[in-house]
C-alpha positions, 0 to 999 in steps of 0.5 A: 817517384812517379805513379805505379799501376797497382799490382792485382792481389785477387780478382777484386783487390789489389796491392799499392806501394811506395815511398814518401817523404813526410811534409811535417803537414801531419797527417802526410796524404797519399793519392791512391789509385783506389776508392776502397782502402782494405789494408796499410802497412807503414814503416820508417826507412832509417839505418839509426835507432829513432832519438826525440824523432819520429817513431811511430807512424798512424794512419787514416784514410778517407776514400782512397786517400791513405792519410799517415800521421808520425809521431815521437816522444815529448823528450828524452824524459818525458815518453808521452807520444806528441803529434811529430809537424816537424817530420819530414822522415821518408817512410815505406807503405804497402796499400791493399784496396780495390 
């Protein structure tokens, strides 16, 4: 996947999107062309229902870097979420920023 220039959303905001393979580090960083991230949408790329694998995604930002966190249930009988540190799923993202 190569770097793609963001599309312009307004005179001050742009959209940057793509896919990334989680690197099992939790968080997986995504470098964006932005100095400030104003919005994020994330989704897992899969055709099957998640079991005891990554089922929830959250994020944080640091400047123009998006940090994606992956979570899974502890087991099929314990639904407490824990970090999915072995996750290598593909995540689609849409980021807005300036």
